[in-house]
N, C-alpha and C positions, 0 to 999 in steps of 0.2 A: 888305390892303396887304402884309402880311408874306408871304402866299402868292404874291402877284404878284412880289415881289422874289426869292423863292426860285425861282420859275419862270424869271425872267429870268436868274438866276445859273446855273441848270442849263443853260439854253439857251446862255449865253455859254461855259460850260465845254465843252459839246459842240462848239461852233463852234471854240474854240481847239484842242481835241483833233483835230478834223478838219484844221485848218490844219497842225498839227504832223506829222500822218501824211502829208499831201500833201507837205510840205516835205522830210521825211525820204525819201519815196518817190522824189523827184527825184535823190537822191544815192546811193540804194542800188543796187548792181549788182555783178556778179562782179568780185572783185579780180583784177587781172592776175597771172599766175604770176610770182613773183620768179625771175629768171634766175640771178643770181649767188648761189652758196651752196646751190642746190637740187640734188637728186640728178639725175644725168645722164639716167636713164630718164624722169624727169618732164619735164624741159625739152625733151627730144627729142620727146616725144609731142605737145607744143604746136606743133611746126613743121609747115609745110605742104609735103608732097612732098619733104621733106629728111630725111636720116638723121643729121644732126648739128645741134646747136643753132644758132639763127639768128645769134647773136653770133659764133660760130666761122666760119660760112659767110661772113658779111659781112667780118670782119676778114681772113680768109685771101684772099678775092677782092680786097680792097683792096690787101693787101700783095703779092699776085702781080702786080698791075698797076703799083703805084707803088714797092714797097719792095725788090724783088729786087736792085737795083743800089745799095742804100743802105748805105754803109759803117757798120759797127757795128750792123747790124740786130739787135734784141733785146738789145743790150748797153748801149744808151743809154736811160735812162729818159725817158718822155714827160712832158708837163705834167700835174701832179697835178689841176689844176682841170678840164682837158679829160677826163681819165680818169674823174673823179668825175661829171661832167655826162653823159658818154656812158653810163656804167654806170647812172645813175639813169633815163635815158630807156629803156634796154633793160628794166630792172626794172619800169617803169611801162607797158610795152607800147606805147610811142610809136614813131613812125617815126624812123629815124636815117639821116642822110646823112653818111657818114664823109668823103666828099670835101670837103664844106663845113664840117663840124664837127670834123674830126680832122686829124692829121698822122701821118707814118710812125711816129715814135717813140711817140706816144700810142696809136695803134691797135695797135702791137706789144705795148705794155705792157698794154693792155686784154685782149688775148688771154691773156697770161700770168696776169693777175689772175683771169680766169674759170677757167682750169685750176687755179690754186692754191686756189681757193675751192670746188672740187668736194668734197662730203663724202667721197667715195671717189675715190681717184686713178684716172686712166685705166687704169693697170695696178695692180689692187688688191694689197694686202699679201700675201694668200695666194699670188697668182701669183708675186710677187717671191721669196717663200720657196722655192717649188717650182723656180723658175729657178736659184736658187743651188744647190739640192740636185742638180739635174740636171748642172750644170757640175762640181760637186764629184765626183759619182759617175762621170762620164764624161770625166775629165781628158784621157785619151789617145785619145779617139774623137770627132772632130769630126762625123762622119756621124751618130752616135747623139745627140750634143748637138743637132744641127740638127733631127733627126726629133722628138725630145721637145719641143723648143722650139716647133715648128709645132703639135704636138698641144696644148700648153698655150695658145698664142695662140688656137687655135680654140675653146678652152673659155671664152673671155671672154664676159661678158654682151653681148647684141646691141648695145646702145647704146655700150658701151665699145669693142667690136670695130670698129664703123663709125667712131667718132671716131679711134681709133688709126690705122686705115688712111688716113683723110683727112689726119691730121696728118703721117704718115710720107711720104705723097706730096708734101705741101707742103714739108716740111723738106728733102726730096731736091732740090726745085727751088731752095731757098735755097742748099744746099750746092753745087749746080752752078754758082752764080755767086760762089763763095767767093773767086775771084781779084779780085773787085770789092768785095763786101760783107764780106770777111774772116771769114765764118762757115763755117768748115770743119765737117765732121762732128764732129770733136773739140770744137770750140767750141760747136756746137749741143747736144752731149751734156752739156757743162758747164752750159749755160743751162737745158735742158729736163729733164735727168735727174732732178733733185730734184722737179720739178713733176709729171712723168708717173709716176714710180715712188714717190717719198716714202720708200722704204726702200732703203738701200744694198744693191746686189747685188755680192757679192765673187766675182771669178773668179780662181781659183788658176792662175797660169801653169804651162804644161807644162814 
């Protein structure tokens, strides 16, 4: 009788173990790569046929279509709730429809949040130091400053170089509409300078 009970207990234990394994197996899967706060080269690798992170591509495309004529673009904060919800969906690898789920200010803020949370700035600290040194050493020679600056920019890591070019082209389009959106090159520099560089670059006037 005891042996029969032990046999039944062992069988029940094995059955429960089997159920647990099956239950866990339904939930186990590769975790989506977190987009916000991850290194640029990692999140860029996860994109398909794109040289910039998906969230950057999406937000820039949205803003080019709907935001270029928006007064105060990038200077007016978006809805914290919308930004949080959109960020979560990107981090979880879900499809995002910015037209339905966002608005101009929230999408602009989402782009800035992504750039701010990169572990290494688009223009890394070492590059900023070298740029300052070049302008200091060549105060009276704009040609040499330009030549050295191009060489330094060409030394950027590939993912950083692609993103920098992508953003510069976009911000030039924003500045081209500054008579409407009030975002001149100077205003864009105030907004994006600390985000893209994170280290102050001092230029000594000639």
